[in-house]
C-alpha positions as CSV (number, residue, x, y, z in Angstrom):
1,K,112.8,152.5,80.3
2,M,111.1,150.0,82.8
3,L,114.3,149.3,84.6
4,G,115.3,153.0,84.9
5,R,111.8,153.9,86.3
6,V,112.3,151.2,89.0
7,L,115.8,152.1,89.8
8,C,114.6,155.7,90.2
9,A,111.7,154.7,92.5
10,V,114.1,152.4,94.7
11,L,116.6,155.5,95.1
12,F,113.5,157.7,96.0
13,V,112.4,155.4,98.9
14,G,115.9,155.2,100.1
15,T,116.3,151.3,99.8
16,F,119.1,151.5,97.1
17,P,122.8,152.4,97.6
18,S,124.4,155.5,96.0
19,P,125.1,155.4,92.1
20,A,128.8,154.9,92.8
21,A,128.0,151.7,94.8
22,A,125.4,150.4,92.1
23,S,128.1,149.3,89.9
24,Q,128.2,145.7,90.7
25,G,126.1,144.9,87.8
26,H,122.9,143.4,86.7
27,I,121.3,140.0,87.5
28,S,118.8,138.5,85.3
29,V,116.9,135.8,86.8
30,V,114.9,133.4,84.3
31,L,112.4,131.0,86.0
32,L,111.5,128.2,83.7
33,G,108.1,126.7,84.3
34,A,107.0,130.0,85.9
35,T,103.4,128.9,86.0
36,G,103.8,125.3,87.5
37,D,102.9,124.4,91.1
38,L,106.5,124.5,92.5
39,A,106.8,128.1,91.1
40,K,103.3,129.2,92.5
41,K,104.0,127.7,96.0
42,Y,107.5,128.5,96.6
43,L,109.7,129.8,94.0
44,W,108.3,133.3,93.3
45,Q,108.0,133.8,97.0
46,G,111.7,132.9,97.2
47,L,112.7,135.2,94.4
48,F,110.6,138.2,96.1
49,Q,112.4,137.4,99.4
50,L,115.9,137.7,97.5
51,Y,114.9,141.0,95.9
52,M,113.7,142.3,99.4
53,D,117.0,141.2,100.9
54,Q,119.4,142.4,98.0
55,V,117.7,145.5,96.9
56,S,120.3,147.5,98.6
57,S,123.2,145.2,97.6
58,G,124.6,147.1,94.6
59,H,123.1,144.8,92.0
60,S,120.2,145.5,89.9
61,F,117.5,142.8,88.9
62,T,115.1,141.7,86.4
63,F,112.9,138.5,86.7
64,H,111.8,136.6,83.7
65,G,109.0,134.1,84.0
66,A,109.1,131.6,81.3
67,A,106.9,128.8,80.0
68,L,105.6,126.9,76.9
69,A,102.3,128.9,77.2
70,A,101.7,131.7,74.7
71,L,102.3,135.3,75.9
72,E,98.9,136.5,76.9
73,P,97.5,133.3,78.9
74,G,101.2,132.8,80.3
75,Q,101.3,136.4,81.4
76,R,98.0,136.3,83.1
77,L,98.8,133.2,85.0
78,M,102.1,134.4,86.1
79,F,100.9,137.8,87.5
80,D,97.8,136.0,89.3
81,V,100.6,134.4,91.4
82,L,102.7,137.5,91.7
83,K,99.9,139.4,93.1
84,K,99.6,137.0,96.1
85,L,103.3,137.5,97.1
86,S,103.7,138.5,100.8
87,C,106.3,139.9,103.0
88,P,107.5,138.6,106.3
89,P,105.7,139.8,109.4
90,D,108.6,142.0,110.5
91,E,108.7,144.0,107.3
92,A,107.1,147.5,107.4
93,P,103.9,147.7,105.4
94,D,104.9,150.8,103.4
95,R,108.2,149.4,102.4
96,C,106.7,145.9,101.6
97,A,104.0,147.7,99.3
98,V,106.7,149.7,97.5
99,L,108.8,146.5,97.0
100,K,106.1,144.3,95.9
101,D,105.1,147.1,93.3
102,Q,108.8,147.3,92.0
103,F,109.2,143.4,92.0
104,L,106.0,143.2,89.8
105,K,107.4,146.0,87.3
106,L,110.8,144.2,87.0
107,S,109.0,140.7,86.2
108,Q,108.1,139.8,82.6
109,Y,106.6,136.7,80.9
110,H,108.2,135.0,78.0
111,Q,107.2,132.1,75.9
112,L,110.3,129.9,75.6
113,K,109.6,127.0,73.2
114,T,112.2,127.3,70.3
115,A,115.8,128.1,69.8
116,E,114.6,131.5,68.4
117,N,112.6,132.4,71.6
118,Y,116.0,131.8,73.8
119,T,117.7,134.0,71.3
120,A,115.1,136.7,71.5
121,L,115.3,136.5,75.3
122,S,119.1,137.2,75.3
123,R,118.8,140.0,72.9
124,E,116.1,141.5,74.8
125,I,118.4,141.4,78.2
126,E,121.3,142.9,76.3
127,T,119.3,145.7,74.7
128,L,117.7,146.6,78.1
129,L,121.0,146.8,79.8
130,R,122.6,148.7,77.0
131,Q,119.8,151.3,77.3
132,E,120.3,151.8,80.9
133,G,124.0,151.7,80.8
134,L,124.4,148.7,83.1
135,K,127.0,145.9,83.0
136,E,125.7,142.3,83.2
137,A,127.0,140.5,86.4
138,G,125.3,137.2,85.6
139,R,122.2,135.0,84.9
140,I,120.3,132.5,86.8
141,F,118.2,130.0,85.1
142,Y,116.0,128.1,87.3
143,F,114.7,124.7,85.9
144,S,111.2,124.2,87.5
145,V,110.5,121.7,84.7
146,P,110.3,117.9,84.3
147,P,113.7,116.3,83.9
148,F,113.2,115.1,80.5
149,A,113.0,118.6,79.2
150,Y,116.5,119.5,80.8
151,T,118.7,118.4,77.8
152,E,116.9,120.5,75.2
153,I,116.6,123.7,77.4
154,A,120.3,123.2,78.3
155,R,121.2,123.1,74.5
156,H,119.3,126.5,73.9
157,I,120.7,128.2,76.7
158,N,124.4,127.1,75.9
159,S,124.0,128.0,72.3
160,S,122.1,131.3,72.4
161,C,121.3,132.5,75.9
162,R,124.6,132.6,77.8
163,P,125.7,135.9,79.3
164,P,128.7,137.7,77.8
165,A,132.4,137.0,78.7
166,G,132.9,138.2,82.3
167,A,129.5,137.4,83.6
168,W,128.6,134.2,85.4
169,L,126.0,131.5,84.5
170,R,124.1,129.6,87.3
171,V,121.7,126.8,86.3
172,V,119.5,125.6,89.0
173,L,118.2,122.0,88.5
174,E,115.3,120.6,90.6
175,K,115.0,116.7,91.6
176,P,114.3,114.1,90.5
177,F,118.0,113.8,89.0
178,G,117.3,110.4,87.4
179,H,115.5,107.2,88.4
180,D,118.5,105.1,89.2
181,L,122.2,105.1,88.7
182,Q,122.1,104.4,85.0
183,S,119.7,107.3,84.2
184,A,121.4,109.7,86.6
185,Q,124.6,108.9,84.8
186,Q,123.1,109.6,81.5
187,L,121.5,112.8,82.5
188,A,124.7,114.1,84.1
189,A,126.7,113.2,81.0
190,E,124.2,115.1,78.9
191,L,124.3,118.2,81.1
192,A,128.0,118.1,81.2
193,G,127.9,118.7,77.5
194,F,126.5,122.1,78.0
195,F,127.4,123.5,81.5
196,R,130.6,123.2,83.8
197,E,130.2,121.7,87.2
198,E,130.5,124.9,88.9
199,E,127.6,126.5,86.8
200,M,125.2,123.7,88.1
201,Y,123.2,124.0,91.3
202,R,121.3,120.9,91.9
203,V,118.5,121.6,94.6
204,D,117.6,119.2,97.5
205,H,115.3,121.6,99.3
206,Y,115.9,119.7,102.6
207,L,119.5,121.5,102.5
208,G,117.6,124.7,102.9
209,K,115.7,123.6,106.0
210,Q,117.3,125.6,108.9
211,A,117.6,122.7,111.1
212,V,119.3,120.6,108.3
213,A,121.6,123.2,107.3
214,H,122.7,123.7,111.0
215,I,123.9,120.2,111.4
216,L,127.5,120.5,110.3
217,P,127.8,124.0,111.9
218,F,126.4,122.6,115.2
219,R,128.8,119.6,115.1
220,D,131.8,122.1,114.4
221,Q,130.9,124.6,117.1
222,N,130.3,121.6,119.7
223,R,133.3,119.6,119.0
224,Q,134.7,119.9,122.6
225,F,131.6,118.2,123.7
226,L,131.0,115.8,120.8
227,D,134.3,114.6,120.1
228,P,134.4,111.9,123.1
229,I,130.9,110.8,122.4
230,W,130.2,110.9,118.7
231,N,131.0,107.3,118.2
232,Q,130.2,103.7,118.3
233,H,130.8,103.4,122.0
234,H,128.2,106.1,123.0
235,V,125.7,106.2,120.3
236,E,122.8,103.7,120.2
237,R,121.3,104.6,117.0
238,V,120.6,107.4,114.6
239,E,117.3,108.0,113.2
240,V,116.3,110.3,110.2
241,V,112.4,110.5,109.9
242,L,109.9,112.3,107.6
243,K,106.4,111.5,108.3
244,E,103.3,113.0,106.3
245,T,99.7,112.6,107.0
246,V,98.8,113.6,103.2
247,D,98.6,110.7,100.7
248,A,99.7,110.6,97.1
249,K,96.3,111.7,95.5
250,G,96.8,114.1,92.7
251,R,100.5,113.0,92.5
252,T,100.1,109.1,91.5
253,S,101.5,109.8,88.1
254,F,104.9,110.9,89.7
255,Y,104.6,108.3,92.5
256,E,104.0,105.4,90.1
257,Q,107.5,106.2,88.6
258,Y,109.4,107.1,91.8
259,G,107.9,105.8,94.8
260,V,108.8,106.9,98.4
261,I,112.7,105.6,98.3
262,R,113.3,107.8,95.2
263,D,111.0,110.7,96.3
264,V,112.4,111.2,99.9
265,L,115.0,108.6,101.1
266,Q,117.5,108.8,98.4
267,N,117.9,112.5,98.7
268,H,116.5,114.4,101.5
269,L,117.1,111.8,104.3
270,T,120.3,110.4,102.9
271,E,121.7,114.2,102.8
272,A,120.7,114.7,106.3
273,L,122.2,111.2,107.4
274,M,125.6,112.3,105.7
275,F,125.7,115.5,107.5
276,L,125.3,113.4,110.8
277,T,127.9,110.7,110.1
278,M,130.5,112.1,107.7
279,E,133.8,113.0,109.3
280,L,133.9,116.5,110.0
281,P,136.1,118.6,107.5
282,A,138.7,121.1,108.8
283,N,136.5,123.9,107.2
284,V,132.9,123.2,107.2
285,S,132.1,126.0,104.9
286,S,134.3,124.7,102.3
287,A,132.0,123.0,99.6
288,Q,134.8,121.1,98.1
289,E,135.9,119.7,101.5
290,V,132.2,118.8,102.5
291,V,131.6,116.9,99.3
292,Q,134.9,115.0,99.7
293,H,134.1,113.8,103.2
294,K,130.5,113.0,102.1
295,L,131.8,110.6,99.3
296,Q,134.2,109.0,101.9
297,A,131.3,108.3,103.9
298,F,129.3,107.0,101.1
299,Q,132.1,104.5,100.4
300,L,132.0,103.2,103.9
301,L,128.3,102.2,103.8
302,W,127.4,98.6,103.6
303,G,125.6,97.6,100.5
304,L,121.8,97.4,100.7
305,E,119.9,94.3,100.2
306,R,116.3,93.3,100.1
307,S,116.3,92.6,103.9
308,S,117.6,96.0,104.6
309,A,114.2,97.5,104.2
310,V,110.5,97.2,105.0
311,L,108.1,98.6,102.4
312,G,104.2,99.5,102.8
313,Q,101.6,101.0,100.8
314,Y,98.4,102.7,102.2
315,Q,95.3,100.9,101.3
316,A,93.5,103.5,99.0
317,Y,96.7,103.8,96.7
318,D,95.6,101.4,94.1
319,S,92.1,102.7,93.6
320,Q,93.6,106.4,93.4
321,V,96.1,105.2,90.7
322,Q,93.3,103.5,88.8
323,E,91.2,106.6,88.9
324,E,93.9,109.2,87.9
325,L,95.8,107.0,85.5
326,Q,92.7,105.3,84.0
327,E,94.2,101.9,84.8
328,E,91.8,99.0,84.6
329,W,89.9,97.8,87.5
330,G,91.9,95.4,89.6
331,Y,95.2,96.9,88.8
332,V,97.7,96.0,91.6
333,S,100.7,98.3,92.2
334,T,103.9,97.4,94.0
335,T,104.9,101.0,94.5
336,P,105.9,101.7,98.1
337,T,104.4,104.8,99.9
338,F,106.2,103.8,103.2
339,A,109.7,102.5,103.7
340,G,111.9,101.8,106.7
341,V,115.5,101.3,106.0
342,L,118.4,100.0,107.9
343,I,121.8,101.4,106.9
344,R,125.2,100.5,108.5
345,S,128.6,101.8,107.9
346,D,132.2,100.2,108.1
347,S,133.8,103.5,109.5
348,L,135.7,102.9,112.8
349,R,133.5,105.8,114.3
350,W,130.1,104.1,113.3
351,E,130.8,100.3,113.3
352,G,127.7,98.5,114.6
353,V,125.7,101.6,115.0
354,P,122.2,101.2,113.1
355,F,121.1,104.1,111.0
356,L,117.4,104.1,110.4
357,L,115.7,106.0,107.5
358,T,112.0,106.1,107.7
359,S,109.5,108.0,105.4
360,G,105.7,107.4,104.4
361,K,102.4,108.9,103.3
362,A,99.2,108.6,105.0
363,L,100.8,108.3,108.5
364,D,99.6,109.6,112.0
365,E,101.4,113.0,111.9
366,R,103.4,115.4,109.7
367,V,107.0,115.7,111.3
368,G,110.6,115.4,110.2
369,Y,113.6,115.0,112.4
370,A,117.1,113.6,112.7
371,R,117.7,112.1,116.1
372,V,121.0,110.8,117.8
373,L,120.2,108.6,120.6
374,F,123.0,107.8,123.1
375,K,123.5,104.6,125.1
376,N,122.3,105.0,128.7
377,R,125.3,103.9,130.9
378,A,123.8,104.9,134.2
379,Y,121.9,102.7,136.5
380,C,119.9,104.7,139.2
381,P,118.5,102.6,142.1
382,Q,116.7,105.6,143.7
383,S,113.3,106.9,142.3
384,G,113.4,109.3,139.5
385,T,111.1,111.6,141.6
386,L,113.9,112.0,144.3
387,R,116.2,113.7,141.6
388,D,116.5,116.5,139.3
389,A,114.4,115.1,136.4
390,G,116.1,117.2,133.7
391,H,119.7,116.2,134.6
392,S,119.1,112.6,135.5
393,P,121.6,110.3,134.1
394,C,119.0,107.7,133.8
395,K,116.8,109.7,131.5
396,P,117.2,109.1,127.7
397,R,120.1,111.3,126.4
398,Q,119.6,112.6,122.6
399,I,120.3,115.3,120.2
400,I,117.3,116.1,117.9
401,F,117.5,118.2,114.8
402,Y,113.8,118.9,114.4
403,F,112.9,120.0,110.6
404,G,109.4,121.4,111.4
405,H,105.7,120.6,111.9
406,G,105.0,118.2,114.7
407,V,104.2,119.2,118.2
408,L,106.9,122.1,118.0
409,N,105.8,123.4,114.6
410,T,109.0,125.2,114.3
411,P,112.6,124.2,113.2
412,A,114.6,123.4,116.3
413,V,117.7,122.0,117.9
414,L,117.2,120.0,121.1
415,V,119.9,118.7,123.3
416,S,119.2,116.6,126.4
417,R,119.9,118.6,129.6
418,N,121.8,115.5,130.8
419,L,124.3,115.7,127.9
420,F,125.6,119.4,127.6
421,Q,124.5,122.9,127.2
422,P,125.4,123.4,123.4
423,V,127.1,126.3,121.7
424,M,124.8,128.1,119.5
425,P,125.1,131.3,117.3
426,K,123.1,134.0,119.0
427,D,122.5,136.0,115.8
428,S,120.5,133.1,114.2
429,W,119.2,130.8,117.0
430,K,117.6,131.7,120.2
431,E,117.0,129.5,123.3
432,A,113.3,128.8,123.9
433,E,111.6,128.6,127.1
434,A,111.6,125.2,128.9
435,R,108.1,124.2,128.7
436,S,106.8,121.0,130.5
437,D,103.3,120.9,128.8
438,L,104.8,119.8,125.5
439,H,106.5,116.4,125.1
440,V,109.0,115.2,122.5
441,F,109.7,111.4,122.4
442,G,107.7,110.9,125.7
443,Q,109.9,113.6,127.3
444,P,108.9,117.2,128.5
445,L,110.5,119.9,126.6
446,S,111.9,121.1,130.0
447,D,114.2,118.1,129.7
448,F,115.9,119.8,126.7
449,Y,118.0,122.8,126.1
450,M,116.0,123.9,123.0
451,Y,116.7,126.4,120.4
452,S,114.7,127.7,117.5
453,P,115.6,130.3,114.5
454,V,115.6,134.0,115.4
455,K,113.9,134.3,112.1
456,E,112.1,131.4,110.5
457,R,113.0,131.1,106.8
458,D,111.3,129.0,104.1
459,A,113.8,126.3,102.5
460,Y,113.5,127.7,99.0
461,S,114.3,131.4,100.2
462,V,117.4,130.1,101.8
463,L,118.6,128.1,98.8
464,I,117.7,131.0,96.2
465,S,119.7,133.3,98.6
466,N,122.6,130.8,98.3
467,I,122.4,130.6,94.8
468,Y,122.7,134.3,94.5
469,H,125.7,134.2,96.5
470,G,127.4,131.3,94.6
471,R,127.3,129.2,97.9
472,K,128.0,125.6,96.3
473,D,127.9,123.9,99.8
474,F,124.1,124.0,100.0
475,F,123.7,121.9,96.7
476,I,124.4,118.5,95.4
477,T,127.5,117.8,93.1
478,T,127.5,115.3,90.2
479,E,129.9,113.0,92.2
480,N,127.5,113.3,95.3
481,L,124.5,112.5,93.3
482,L,126.0,109.4,91.7
483,A,127.3,108.2,94.9
484,S,123.9,108.2,96.3
485,W,122.3,106.6,93.3
486,A,125.0,103.9,93.3
487,F,124.1,103.3,97.0
488,W,120.3,103.1,96.7
489,T,120.0,101.5,93.2
490,P,120.8,97.9,94.2
491,L,117.9,98.2,97.0
492,L,115.4,99.4,94.3
493,D,116.1,96.8,92.0
494,S,115.9,93.9,94.6
495,T,112.6,95.2,95.8
496,S,111.0,96.1,92.6
497,R,108.8,92.9,92.5
498,Q,108.3,92.9,96.4
499,P,104.6,93.4,97.2
500,P,104.4,96.1,100.1
501,R,102.7,95.8,103.2
502,I,99.2,97.4,103.1
503,Y,98.3,99.8,105.7
504,P,94.9,101.6,106.3
505,G,96.4,105.2,106.7
506,G,96.4,107.6,109.4
507,V,95.9,106.8,113.0
508,E,94.4,103.5,112.2
509,N,97.8,102.2,111.2
510,Q,98.4,101.5,115.0
511,Q,101.5,99.3,115.3
512,L,101.1,97.8,111.8
513,L,104.1,99.6,110.4
514,D,106.3,99.1,113.5
515,F,109.7,97.2,112.5
516,E,112.5,95.7,114.2
517,M,116.2,95.0,113.5
518,V,116.6,91.1,112.9
519,S,119.3,88.9,111.5
520,G,121.2,91.9,110.0
521,G,118.1,93.4,108.4
522,V,114.8,94.7,109.2
523,A,111.4,93.0,109.5
524,F,108.0,94.3,110.5
525,T,107.0,93.2,114.0
526,L,103.5,92.2,113.6
527,A,102.0,89.9,110.9
528,E,99.9,91.6,108.2
529,P,96.0,91.3,108.9
530,A,94.5,89.1,106.2
531,E,91.7,91.4,105.5
532,L,94.4,94.2,104.3
533,L,95.8,91.9,101.8
534,N,94.8,92.3,98.1
535,P,93.7,89.0,96.5
536,G,95.8,88.5,93.3
537,G,97.7,86.1,91.4
538,Q,101.0,84.5,92.3
539,M,104.0,86.8,92.6
540,P,107.2,85.9,90.8
541,S,109.0,85.6,94.2
542,D,106.7,82.6,95.0
543,F,107.9,80.7,92.0
544,R,110.8,78.5,92.8
545,A,113.0,75.6,90.9
546,V,112.5,75.5,87.1
547,Q,114.8,72.4,86.6
548,S,117.1,70.5,88.9
549,K,119.9,69.8,86.4
550,F,122.3,72.0,84.3
551,R,124.9,70.2,82.2
552,Q,124.5,67.0,84.2
553,S,125.1,68.7,87.5
554,P,122.8,69.8,90.1
555,L,121.0,73.4,89.7
556,V,119.7,75.7,92.1
557,S,117.6,78.7,90.7
558,A,115.7,81.5,92.3
559,W,115.6,85.3,92.3
560,A,119.2,86.8,92.8
561,E,118.8,87.6,96.5
562,D,117.1,84.3,97.5
563,L,119.6,82.6,95.4
564,I,122.5,84.2,97.2
565,S,120.9,83.5,100.7
566,Q,120.8,79.7,99.5
567,L,124.4,79.8,98.4
568,A,125.7,81.5,101.6
569,S,124.1,78.8,103.6
570,D,125.6,76.0,101.4
571,V,128.9,77.6,101.8
572,E,128.6,77.5,105.6
573,E,127.5,74.1,105.6
574,A,130.4,73.0,103.5
575,A,132.6,74.9,106.0
576,V,131.3,73.3,109.1
577,R,131.5,69.8,107.7
578,S,135.0,70.3,106.6
579,V,136.1,71.7,109.9
580,A,134.4,68.9,111.6
581,R,136.3,66.4,109.2
582,S,139.7,68.0,109.0
583,G,139.8,70.8,111.4
584,Q,140.2,73.4,108.7
585,F,138.4,74.7,105.6
586,H,140.2,76.0,102.6
587,L,138.0,78.2,100.4
588,A,139.0,79.7,96.9
589,L,136.9,82.6,95.7
590,S,136.6,84.1,92.5
591,G,136.6,88.1,92.1
592,G,134.4,90.4,90.1
593,S,130.9,91.8,91.0
594,S,128.8,88.7,91.1
595,P,130.2,87.2,94.4
596,A,130.0,90.7,96.3
597,G,126.5,89.9,97.3
598,L,127.6,86.6,98.8
599,F,130.5,88.1,100.6
600,Q,128.1,90.6,102.2
601,R,125.6,88.1,103.1
602,L,128.2,85.8,104.7
603,A,129.5,88.8,106.7
604,R,126.0,90.0,107.9
605,H,124.1,86.9,108.4
606,H,126.3,83.8,109.1
607,F,127.6,84.3,112.6
608,G,128.0,80.7,113.0
609,F,130.6,80.4,110.1
610,P,134.1,78.9,111.4
611,W,136.1,81.8,110.2
612,Q,138.8,80.9,112.8
613,H,139.5,77.7,110.9
614,T,138.9,78.9,107.4
615,H,141.7,79.6,105.0
616,V,140.8,82.2,102.3
617,W,142.4,81.9,98.9
618,L,141.9,83.5,95.5
619,V,140.8,81.8,92.4
620,D,142.4,84.6,90.1
621,E,143.8,88.1,90.5
622,R,144.3,90.9,88.2
623,C,147.8,92.0,87.9
624,V,147.4,95.3,89.6
625,P,148.4,96.5,93.2
626,L,146.3,95.0,95.7
627,T,145.1,98.5,96.6
628,D,143.9,99.3,93.2
629,S,140.2,99.4,92.7
630,E,140.4,96.5,89.9
631,S,142.1,94.0,92.4
632,N,139.9,91.2,93.3
633,F,141.5,91.0,96.8
634,L,140.7,94.6,97.5
635,G,136.8,93.6,96.6
636,L,137.0,90.6,98.8
637,H,138.5,92.6,101.7
638,R,135.9,95.3,101.3
639,H,132.9,93.1,101.3
640,L,133.9,90.3,103.5
641,L,137.5,90.1,105.0
642,Q,137.2,93.3,107.1
643,R,134.0,92.3,108.4
644,V,134.6,88.7,109.7
645,R,137.5,87.4,112.2
646,V,139.6,85.4,109.7
647,P,143.2,84.9,111.4
648,Y,145.4,87.2,109.3
649,F,147.9,84.2,108.5
650,N,144.8,82.4,107.0
651,I,144.3,85.0,104.2
652,H,146.4,84.3,101.1
653,P,146.3,87.0,98.4
654,M,148.0,86.1,95.1
655,P,151.5,87.5,94.9
656,V,150.9,89.7,91.7
657,H,153.2,92.6,93.1
658,L,156.8,91.3,93.7
659,N,160.0,93.5,93.5
660,R,158.0,96.6,92.9
661,R,156.7,95.1,89.5
662,L,153.4,93.3,88.4
663,C,153.3,89.6,87.2
664,V,156.7,89.5,85.7
665,E,157.4,85.8,85.1
666,E,161.0,85.8,86.3
667,D,159.7,86.9,90.0
668,G,158.0,83.4,90.1
669,G,154.8,84.8,91.6
670,A,152.6,81.9,90.3
671,E,155.1,79.4,91.4
672,L,155.0,80.8,94.9
673,Y,151.3,80.6,95.3
674,A,151.4,77.0,93.9
675,K,153.9,76.2,96.6
676,D,151.9,77.6,99.3
677,I,148.9,75.6,98.0
678,E,151.0,72.5,98.1
679,A,152.3,73.3,101.6
680,L,149.0,74.1,103.2
681,V,146.2,72.5,101.3
682,A,146.1,68.7,101.7
683,N,146.8,67.1,98.1
684,A,146.4,70.6,96.7
685,S,142.6,69.8,97.0
686,F,140.7,73.0,98.0
687,D,137.3,72.0,100.1
688,L,135.4,74.5,98.1
689,V,136.0,76.7,95.0
690,L,133.6,79.3,94.0
691,L,133.6,80.4,90.4
692,G,131.9,82.7,87.9
693,V,131.2,82.6,84.2
694,G,132.0,85.4,81.8
695,T,129.8,86.1,78.7
696,D,132.7,84.7,76.7
697,G,132.6,81.4,78.6
698,H,135.7,82.2,80.7
699,T,136.0,81.2,84.2
700,A,138.5,82.2,86.8
701,S,141.0,84.0,84.7
702,L,141.0,81.2,82.0
703,F,140.1,82.8,78.6
704,P,139.0,81.0,75.4
705,R,142.2,79.6,73.6
706,S,144.4,80.7,76.5
707,E,147.9,79.3,76.2
708,N,148.2,78.4,79.9
709,G,146.2,76.6,82.3
710,L,143.4,74.7,80.5
711,E,145.4,71.3,80.6
712,G,148.5,69.7,82.0
713,A,149.7,69.7,85.6
714,P,147.5,71.3,88.5
715,T,149.3,74.6,89.0
716,V,148.9,78.5,89.2
717,V,149.4,80.2,85.8
718,L,149.8,83.5,84.5
719,T,147.2,84.3,81.8
720,E,146.1,87.0,79.1
721,S,142.8,88.7,79.3
722,P,141.1,90.3,76.2
723,V,140.1,93.3,78.3
724,K,142.2,95.4,80.6
725,P,144.0,94.9,82.9
726,H,145.1,92.1,80.5
727,Q,147.7,90.3,82.7
728,R,146.2,88.0,85.1
729,M,147.1,85.0,87.7
730,S,144.8,82.2,87.9
731,L,144.5,78.6,89.3
732,S,144.6,76.2,86.3
733,L,141.7,74.1,85.4
734,P,143.4,70.8,86.5
735,L,144.0,72.6,90.0
736,I,140.3,73.8,90.1
737,N,139.0,70.2,89.3
738,R,141.0,68.9,92.1
739,A,138.5,70.4,94.7
740,R,136.2,68.5,96.8
741,Q,133.3,70.8,95.8
742,V,132.8,73.4,93.0
743,F,130.0,76.1,93.1
744,V,129.4,78.1,90.0
745,L,127.6,81.4,90.5
746,V,125.8,83.0,87.3
747,L,123.8,86.2,87.8
748,G,122.0,88.6,85.5
749,K,120.3,89.0,82.3
750,G,123.7,89.6,80.5
751,K,124.6,85.9,81.2
752,H,121.4,84.5,79.5
753,D,123.1,84.0,76.2
754,I,126.3,82.1,77.5
755,T,123.9,79.9,80.0
756,T,121.9,78.9,76.8
757,L,124.8,78.2,74.9
758,L,126.5,76.2,77.7
759,S,123.3,74.1,78.1
760,R,123.9,72.7,74.5
761,V,127.7,72.2,74.2
762,G,129.9,69.4,75.5
763,H,133.5,69.4,77.1
764,E,135.2,72.0,74.9
765,P,137.5,74.0,77.4
766,R,139.5,75.7,74.6
767,K,136.4,77.3,73.4
768,W,134.6,77.8,76.5
769,P,136.9,77.1,79.6
770,I,133.9,76.9,82.0
771,S,132.8,73.8,80.1
772,G,136.2,72.1,81.3
773,V,135.0,72.5,84.9
774,S,134.5,68.9,86.0
775,P,135.8,68.1,89.5
776,S,137.1,64.6,90.0
777,S,134.9,64.3,93.1
778,G,131.8,65.0,91.0
779,Q,130.7,67.6,93.3
780,L,129.7,70.5,91.0
781,V,126.7,72.6,91.6
782,W,125.3,75.7,89.6
783,Y,123.6,78.6,91.2
784,M,121.8,80.4,88.6
785,D,119.3,83.3,89.0
786,Y,116.1,83.4,87.1
787,E,117.4,86.4,84.7
788,A,120.4,84.4,83.7
789,L,118.5,81.2,83.3
790,L,115.3,82.5,81.5
791,G,116.3,85.8,80.2
């Protein structure tokens, strides 16, 4: 009768509603990993705060700590934590003592190891409620366990521990949610087999931080001031920063797997950035609208490449890894503990505005903030001492969402006085005094309108309260999660072999980690001191050409990003030569994923490219509308055409969509394209054709044993692909071979088998169409990354 005794005690102290109001039902909270670090530091305190806040809500509660440990030792560990729980300073000591006593009585420990354990827990909850005559409202399962245990626990809950019909289930998942896009997709698919999307609450505890949680409401409540200035014409840059003074000691096992980008940037800082840069939904409280606008913002971000980031590692990290993970002496880790990343967006609102995300361990201070710095349009000839300093138009203008710690040591929202006085909700935010003795970014606090929370709350307490209330807008959906991993995974892949800059740690870092925006990316401002560099063997990135010929033609080989850089330079050189010779450059480009990196490189780094004199053609196209995600033209548009100034009449998509139908022979789309080429391209000879290679040896949309396009007159043909979408339009092999130059780009391990085969076979285009590429000019160059070449 434990629950009954506690309910009587609650009624006795007058903190519980009348029995009539107590019919909302019972909530069972199960904390898995109840004796772990996160539970000890935050989760039990957050659950106790929930109980204090909701004891009068009409719900009754029980709290079930669970772990793998046996009953007696697990119980002892758990209650050692519970005895240290505290109330907020504004809670009356008498009430605090009563509530803490009640909370301890409502808390039990369970060993949850086997399917039988989960069945027993469910039976125990049901028996308890039956005895007390209470109806079950719902169950919360908080997974404070490593992600590798998620699937097995999910299976047990789904099969034997779900609440009865009519009661809800909420499953709370801690990060990390995967290691990259592929692992996140796999984990998401596994969990989807046991839980519905609305049942899952993926925690990013930064969304519980009061300053982060207020970004969208702030933008919404201050639309009148922000609408005219929240754009590329007024914003100089956006910074999201999390600095820590502690190092990774004691956590090197985790850090070796994840590193700073996975630990902080892919989740916490990205979420804050999305709140700042996404278009505002009509209803900022609608979880569905917020997620849709976030996803749209993700789609508009430029893809990240190796030059988008600078990486560092504090000097003691290697020795800590050796000690904690028993690695041999001399072990060298390439795991970054510091990262600065430049992100850009194609959105009309933010085009050209740099977004800088920065985080690191062993830095000079502990602080977190999101900062929007506005352009300074004023010029003030008179001395600053002669004017009202706080409102001077020549002072920097900025809005800062201060997450906590640092000089302010509190969450805060700061707005420069020379911008506007913001609208803030008086029930939750209060204006702080204008102090001139404290400085933020070199400015006295008196230069800002500063607001801090009326009641400061721990992030986990906020999130646990939102789980109880079913507020999904504070949590990461599967779509949101996968969009973030899709954005970050290419950078993680491209920097996985990159040795990070070594820095001493703390204030001794001085200017060593300063970085600047250069050539569309970022680079450290200062050279790395030689004494900080670890002696070691040659890094893979120092390795260059393996051989100079492939199939009797020149071969360029390097790691993928270096290869793309070289290819982009060679394409620009070909363009400049062609324009000098004939006044124009006719470039035919293949679709697919391989050239996307090239297109981005050309757009970001090759500002001297003669786009005004360039005609862009397609080598092949899928028979889908040009707005379809499968369209080669859409990919070309997204990655290149919308970012460079090619005259629109110089862009030539393939006419696959005529008379409201796709690639119907009678419509003559292929003949139309061939006539355009004949009319505009001298001798129907493109200046440069870029091709790829399929794993079956196809190139363009010319497939093995294709009925059209492998021989005969140079023209444009309709072909059939063995994979969907089956219908294609393609330049024929004879037309490709008329080109002045042909470049073939081959990337990735998946292409190793076909490249090995191609190195051994002769001219057999019916079996392997790529083997038939032999331009009459003799100008064929292969660009092959090491993974495709060496496996």
